[in-house]
VEXPA-263493 format. One record per residue (C-alpha): x, y, z; residue number from 1. Coordinates in pm, 1 decimal. Example, Ala and Ser with C-alpha at 12.3 -4.5 7.8 and 13.67 -1.06 7.14 Angstrom:
BEGIN
xx=1230.0, yy=-450.0, zz=780.0, pos=1
xx=1367.0, yy=-106.0, zz=714.0, pos=2
//
This chain:
BEGIN
xx=0.0, yy=0.0, zz=0.0, pos=1
xx=133.2, yy=340.7, zz=-94.5, pos=2
xx=140.5, yy=579.5, zz=200.1, pos=3
xx=395.0, yy=846.9, zz=106.7, pos=4
xx=624.9, yy=971.3, zz=-164.6, pos=5
xx=880.4, yy=709.4, zz=-276.7, pos=6
xx=1158.9, yy=967.8, zz=-243.2, pos=7
xx=1325.3, yy=883.9, zz=91.5, pos=8
xx=1395.3, yy=1254.6, zz=146.0, pos=9
xx=1029.3, yy=1353.5, zz=108.7, pos=10
xx=749.9, yy=1291.3, zz=356.7, pos=11
xx=453.3, yy=1407.0, zz=144.9, pos=12
xx=160.8, yy=1172.4, zz=219.3, pos=13
xx=-23.9, yy=996.1, zz=-62.6, pos=14
xx=-382.3, yy=1126.3, zz=-71.9, pos=15
xx=-511.2, yy=1130.0, zz=-431.7, pos=16
xx=-433.2, yy=942.5, zz=-753.5, pos=17
xx=-456.1, yy=1260.5, zz=-961.4, pos=18
xx=-160.3, yy=1417.2, zz=-776.7, pos=19
xx=194.4, yy=1312.9, zz=-853.4, pos=20
xx=292.1, yy=1006.2, zz=-1054.4, pos=21
xx=218.7, yy=639.4, zz=-982.2, pos=22
xx=462.5, yy=364.8, zz=-1084.2, pos=23
xx=372.9, yy=-4.9, zz=-1118.5, pos=24
xx=631.7, yy=-282.2, zz=-1105.5, pos=25
xx=565.1, yy=-651.4, zz=-1157.5, pos=26
xx=805.4, yy=-874.3, zz=-971.2, pos=27
xx=852.6, yy=-1246.5, zz=-1019.8, pos=28
xx=812.0, yy=-1462.3, zz=-711.7, pos=29
xx=1139.0, yy=-1649.2, zz=-752.8, pos=30
xx=1219.4, yy=-1976.3, zz=-582.7, pos=31
xx=1105.4, yy=-2035.5, zz=-229.3, pos=32
xx=870.6, yy=-1738.9, zz=-228.2, pos=33
xx=580.6, yy=-1720.7, zz=11.6, pos=34
xx=360.8, yy=-1661.2, zz=-294.3, pos=35
xx=436.1, yy=-2011.7, zz=-426.4, pos=36
xx=315.8, yy=-2147.9, zz=-758.5, pos=37
xx=-29.9, yy=-2136.2, zz=-909.0, pos=38
xx=-124.9, yy=-2505.9, zz=-946.5, pos=39
xx=-348.2, yy=-2429.5, zz=-1247.5, pos=40
xx=-85.5, yy=-2237.2, zz=-1443.0, pos=41
xx=222.0, yy=-2419.6, zz=-1311.1, pos=42
xx=408.9, yy=-2091.7, zz=-1321.4, pos=43
xx=556.9, yy=-1885.5, zz=-1040.9, pos=44
xx=308.7, yy=-1628.2, zz=-919.0, pos=45
xx=398.3, yy=-1264.2, zz=-968.2, pos=46
xx=332.7, yy=-972.4, zz=-743.7, pos=47
xx=262.1, yy=-613.9, zz=-833.5, pos=48
xx=400.7, yy=-326.4, zz=-628.1, pos=49
xx=311.2, yy=39.7, zz=-659.9, pos=50
xx=527.7, yy=342.1, zz=-581.8, pos=51
xx=423.8, yy=706.4, zz=-593.8, pos=52
xx=612.5, yy=1033.0, zz=-636.4, pos=53
xx=446.5, yy=1356.7, zz=-525.5, pos=54
xx=406.6, yy=1640.3, zz=-778.8, pos=55
xx=725.1, yy=1814.9, zz=-665.5, pos=56
xx=943.7, yy=1502.6, zz=-676.7, pos=57
xx=787.7, yy=1367.9, zz=-1000.2, pos=58
xx=912.3, yy=1678.3, zz=-1182.2, pos=59
xx=1270.9, yy=1601.0, zz=-1082.0, pos=60
xx=1287.5, yy=1223.8, zz=-1028.3, pos=61
xx=1172.6, yy=885.1, zz=-1151.0, pos=62
xx=1134.8, yy=541.4, zz=-993.4, pos=63
xx=1322.9, yy=250.2, zz=-1152.7, pos=64
xx=1367.5, yy=-119.5, zz=-1080.4, pos=65
xx=1720.7, yy=-257.5, zz=-1104.3, pos=66
xx=1775.5, yy=-634.0, zz=-1092.7, pos=67
xx=1968.0, yy=-727.5, zz=-780.1, pos=68
xx=1914.9, yy=-382.7, zz=-628.0, pos=69
xx=1539.3, yy=-334.9, zz=-621.3, pos=70
xx=1338.4, yy=-17.7, zz=-657.1, pos=71
xx=1529.0, yy=310.3, zz=-641.8, pos=72
xx=1455.6, yy=677.2, zz=-701.5, pos=73
xx=1683.3, yy=848.7, zz=-954.6, pos=74
xx=1704.1, yy=1204.6, zz=-1084.8, pos=75
xx=1551.7, yy=1263.5, zz=-1427.3, pos=76
xx=1812.6, yy=1310.9, zz=-1696.7, pos=77
xx=1753.5, yy=1605.2, zz=-1921.5, pos=78
xx=1851.6, yy=1590.7, zz=-2287.2, pos=79
xx=2125.2, yy=1817.0, zz=-2414.4, pos=80
xx=2011.2, yy=2136.3, zz=-2580.1, pos=81
xx=2015.2, yy=2128.5, zz=-2960.0, pos=82
xx=2331.6, yy=2271.8, zz=-3113.9, pos=83
//
């Protein structure tokens, strides 16, 4: 459940979906997960996690998933001005 901005340096509470930016990540269960395997599909179950950035942070940052690291907040990279 999303309760606040995903930026660790921000404490803005999550109140409305129309404010800020919501990110959805689907994660595989992996071996030995508490989520187990769906006996009908015979595939590892997946779980979906949501992260939210408030309006202020969404203008400067993004949320990314890096294998082996997890979910992190990174600054947005701006393109170079045209020459």
